[in-house]
C-alpha positions in Angstrom: -5.1 -5.9 22.1 -2.0 -6.8 20.3 1.3 -6.8 22.2 3.1 -5.5 19.1 4.8 -2.1 19.6 4.8 0.6 16.9 8.1 1.3 15.3 10.2 4.2 16.6 12.0 7.0 14.8 15.2 4.9 15.2 13.4 1.9 13.6 12.6 4.0 10.6 16.1 5.3 10.3 17.4 1.8 10.6 15.0 0.7 7.8 16.3 3.4 5.6 19.9 2.2 6.1 18.8 -1.4 5.5 17.1 -0.4 2.2 19.8 1.9 0.9 21.1 0.6 -2.3 18.5 -2.2 -2.4 15.2 -0.4 -2.8 14.7 2.1 -5.6 14.7 5.7 -4.5 11.6 6.4 -6.5 11.1 9.9 -8.0 9.0 12.7 -6.7 7.3 14.2 -9.8 5.6 17.5 -10.3 3.2 18.3 -13.1 2.4 21.9 -14.1 -0.9 20.8 -15.6 -1.9 19.1 -12.3 -0.9 22.1 -10.3 -3.1 24.3 -12.6 -6.0 21.9 -12.3 -6.0 21.9 -8.5 -4.6 25.3 -7.7 -2.0 23.6 -5.6 1.5 22.3 -5.7 1.3 18.5 -6.2 4.2 16.2 -5.7 3.7 12.6 -6.9 5.7 9.9 -5.1 6.0 7.1 -7.7 6.2 3.8 -5.8 4.8 2.2 -8.9 8.4 2.3 -10.0 9.6 0.4 -6.9 11.0 -3.1 -7.2 8.1 -5.6 -7.6 6.0 -2.6 -8.8 4.8 -1.5 -5.4 5.9 0.0 -2.0 5.5 -3.4 -0.4 9.1 -4.3 -1.3 10.3 -2.0 1.3 8.5 -3.6 4.2 9.2 -7.1 2.9 13.0 -6.6 2.6 13.2 -4.8 6.0 11.5 -7.7 7.7 13.0 -10.7 5.9 16.6 -9.4 6.0 16.3 -9.7 9.8 14.7 -13.1 9.9 16.1 -15.5 12.5 16.8 -18.3 10.2 17.8 -20.7 12.9 14.4 -20.3 14.5 12.5 -20.5 11.2 14.4 -22.9 8.9 11.3 -23.4 6.8 11.3 -19.7 5.8 8.1 -17.6 5.9 4.4 -17.6 5.1 2.6 -14.5 4.2 -1.0 -13.7 3.3 -1.8 -11.1 0.7 -4.1 -9.8 -2.0 -1.1 -9.6 -4.2 1.6 -7.0 -3.8 2.8 -8.0 -0.3 2.9 -11.6 -1.5 4.8 -10.7 -4.6 7.3 -8.7 -2.5 7.8 -11.5 0.0 8.4 -13.9 -2.8 10.9 -11.6 -4.5 12.8 -10.9 -1.3 12.7 -14.5 -0.4 14.4 -15.4 -3.7 17.0 -12.6 -3.2 17.9 -13.8 0.3 17.5 -17.5 -0.2 14.5 -17.8 2.1 11.6 -20.2 1.2 8.3 -18.4 0.9 4.7 -19.6 1.0 2.1 -17.0 -0.1 -1.6 -17.3 0.8 -3.6 -15.4 -1.9 -7.3 -15.1 -2.8 -8.2 -17.1 -5.9 -9.6 -13.9 -7.5 -6.4 -11.9 -7.1 -5.1 -10.5 -10.4 -3.4 -13.2 -12.4 -0.4 -11.0 -12.9 0.2 -10.9 -9.1 -0.2 -14.7 -8.7 2.1 -15.4 -11.6 4.8 -13.0 -10.3 4.8 -14.7 -6.9 5.3 -18.1 -8.5 7.9 -16.8 -10.9 10.0 -15.8 -7.9 9.9 -19.3 -6.5 7.1 -19.0 -3.9 4.6 -21.7 -3.2 1.2 -20.1 -3.7 -1.8 -21.3 -1.7 -5.1 -20.0 -3.2 -8.2 -19.5 -1.1 -11.8 -18.3 -1.4 -12.0 -14.9 0.3 -15.8 -15.3 0.6 -15.6 -18.5 2.7 -12.1 -18.9 4.1 -9.8 -17.0 6.4 -6.3 -16.2 5.1 -5.1 -15.7 8.6 -6.3 -19.2 9.7 -4.7 -20.8 6.6 -1.4 -19.1 7.4 -1.6 -20.2 11.0 -2.3 -23.8 10.0 0.7 -23.8 7.7 2.9 -22.4 10.5 1.7 -25.1 12.9 2.9 -27.8 10.5 6.3 -26.3 9.6 8.9 -24.0 11.2 8.0 -20.8 9.3 7.5 -17.2 10.4 4.2 -15.6 9.6 4.7 -12.2 8.0 1.4 -10.3 7.8 1.1 -7.2 5.6 0.2 -4.9 8.5 0.7 -6.3 11.9 4.5 -6.4 11.9 6.7 -3.5 13.2 9.5 -4.2 10.8 7.1 -4.2 7.8 5.6 -0.9 8.9 9.0 0.7 9.5 9.9 -0.3 5.9 6.7 1.2 4.6 7.5 4.4 6.5 10.5 5.0 4.3 8.3 5.9 1.4 7.1 9.1 3.1 10.4 9.7 4.9 12.1 9.7 1.5 9.4 11.9 -0.1 9.8 14.5 2.7 13.5 14.6 2.1 13.0 14.9 -1.7 10.6 17.8 -1.2 13.4 19.8 0.4 12.4 23.3 1.6 8.7 22.9 0.4 6.5 23.0 3.4 4.2 20.0 2.9 0.6 20.6 4.1 -0.7 17.1 3.6 0.2 13.6 2.3 -2.5 11.6 0.5 -1.9 7.9 0.8 -3.8 4.8 -0.3 -5.2 2.7 2.6 -6.2 -0.9 2.7 -5.1 -2.7 5.9 -3.4 0.5 6.9 0.3 -0.3 6.9 1.4 2.3 4.5 -0.8 5.1 6.1 0.5 4.1 9.5 4.1 4.2 8.2 3.4 7.6 6.7 2.0 8.9 10.0 5.2 7.8 11.8 7.4 9.3 9.1 5.7 12.6 9.5 6.3 12.5 13.2 10.0 11.8 12.5 10.4 15.0 10.6 9.9 18.7 11.4 7.0 18.6 9.0 3.5 19.6 10.2 1.9 17.8 7.3 -1.5 16.2 7.8 -1.9 12.6 6.6 -5.0 11.9 4.6 -5.8 8.2 3.9 -7.9 7.3 0.8 -10.0 4.1 0.6 -12.3 2.6 -2.0 -15.9 3.6 -1.8 -17.9 0.9 0.1 -14.7 -0.5 1.6 -14.0 2.4 4.0 -13.3 0.3 7.1 -10.7 2.7 8.4 -12.9 5.7 8.0 -15.8 3.9 9.9 -13.4 2.6 12.5 -12.0 6.1 13.3 -15.6 7.2 13.7 -16.6 4.4 16.1 -13.2 4.0 17.9 -13.1 0.2 17.1 -12.0 -1.8 14.1 -15.0 -2.2 11.8 -15.5 -4.9 9.2 -16.4 -4.3 5.6 -19.8 -5.6 4.7 -18.4 -7.3 1.5 -15.1 -9.0 0.9 -14.9 -8.2 -2.8 -16.5 -6.1 -5.5 -14.1 -3.3 -6.2 -11.4 -3.0 -8.8 -9.0 -1.8 -6.1 -8.0 -5.4 -5.2 -4.9 -4.2 -3.3 -7.0 -2.4 -0.8 -9.7 -4.9 0.0 -8.6 -6.0 3.5 -11.7 -7.1 5.5 -10.8 -4.9 8.5 -8.0 -2.5 9.5 -4.9 -4.4 10.8 -4.6 -4.0 14.5 -1.2 -2.4 14.9 -1.6 0.0 11.9 -5.0 1.1 13.3 -3.5 1.9 16.7 -1.2 4.3 14.8 -3.7 5.6 12.3 -6.3 6.5 14.9 -3.8 9.0 16.4 -2.1 10.1 13.2 -4.7 10.4 10.4 -6.3 13.8 9.9 -9.0 12.5 7.6 -10.0 9.7 5.4 -11.4 10.2 1.9 -13.0 7.7 -0.5 -13.0 7.2 -4.3 -15.3 5.2 -6.5 -14.2 2.7 -9.0 -15.1 5.0 -11.8 -13.1 7.8 -10.3 -10.2 5.4 -10.0 -10.5 4.4 -13.6 -10.3 8.0 -14.6 -7.2 8.5 -12.5 -5.5 5.5 -14.2 -6.1 7.2 -17.5 -5.0 10.6 -16.2 -1.8 9.2 -14.7 -0.9 7.6 -18.0 -1.9 10.5 -20.3 -0.7 13.4 -18.3 2.1 11.9 -16.0 3.2 9.0 -18.2 2.7 6.6 -15.2 1.2 3.1 -15.3 -0.6 2.6 -12.0 -2.9 -0.1 -10.6 -6.3 0.8 -9.2 -5.4 0.6 -5.5 -2.2 2.4 -6.2 -3.7 5.4 -7.9 -6.7 5.9 -5.5 -5.1 8.9 -3.7 -4.7 10.6 -7.1 -8.4 9.8 -7.8 -9.5 11.5 -4.6 -7.3 14.5 -5.5 -8.8 14.8 -9.0 -12.3 14.5 -7.6 -11.8 17.0 -4.8 -9.5 19.7 -6.1 -11.0 22.3 -3.8 -9.7 20.4 -0.8 -6.1 21.1 -1.8 -6.3 24.6 -3.3 -3.4 26.7 -2.2 -1.6 23.8 -0.5 1.5 21.7 -1.0 0.5 18.1 -1.3 2.4 14.8 -1.6 0.3 12.1 -3.4 1.6 8.6 -3.1 1.0 6.3 -6.1 1.7 3.1 -4.3 1.7 0.4 -7.0 1.7 -0.3 -10.8 0.7 -3.9 -11.1 -2.4 -3.4 -13.1 -4.1 -6.1 -15.1 -3.8 -5.4 -18.8 -7.6 -5.7 -19.3 -8.3 -3.1 -16.5 -5.6 -0.8 -17.9 -7.0 -1.0 -21.5 -10.5 -0.4 -20.3 -9.4 2.6 -18.4 -7.7 4.1 -21.4 -10.7 3.5 -23.7 -13.6 4.2 -21.4 -15.8 7.3 -21.8 -16.1 9.3 -18.5 -19.8 8.5 -18.4 -19.3 4.7 -18.8 -19.5 2.2 -16.0 -16.1 0.6 -15.2 -17.7 -2.8 -16.0 -18.4 -1.9 -19.6 
């Protein structure tokens, strides 16, 4: 078991102070049409409008701003399917910290290019045959760099917790019944669970995973971290962690009320809905909570729900296909 300790309420408050004036205070939107469709009050937290186009900026900045530069003069190495790496690269440039990002070679080109544009060294690997954790460890053995994983880091999780903490604050007097949050390695959902504990809210936290990549759902059922049978094959690239990260899972197993899933086709429909009805550009993994909402409106009827749209770094080809596709078409057409 990891010796990492979950962030405290004080850690989340400190992260909010650290991010004040640096991270975007993203809007909490409401749509009368979405309310009518679901019979609920739906509040959309738009982290697709965050710096670097995803919530990951929060955790990256909260972590790197506290880096012991004397101990790690070589900077940092991070492994990521895209958004965490892009955030680490951007924050590294902002703070003058060298960054190496280990990314799968099938990650969206836009995420790889953004990491490089921000001065990071990008090391590509084959997710089918290589271990990103092992590659990062080998890099750290050869140079004085700190490893910054996307999930197993208390400072990263505390930064991610500020998404929900901010949303609860923006909701004001509205009694939130549930927060629906995308889930890959589990850092954002874990931060959301902690944020809920830090407020008077009694909101349940509902994680949402891609269909066939529901490692957190299966892990909660068995009580141990399960591994996905496949390492790729969904358009939700941001959520394709092979297994739940250890520290987030220790938080999620206590804090999550339920885990829902959404198919790629449902996600594509949600991308289109977000654009046409909410005027939001969202990536597949970022819009998956909205996809689950649209596919299960009866689950939220009569409730006050926060839905986190966690990222907007969508490949142009995917976005175009989502806007043009007939509801009956396969997402691969």
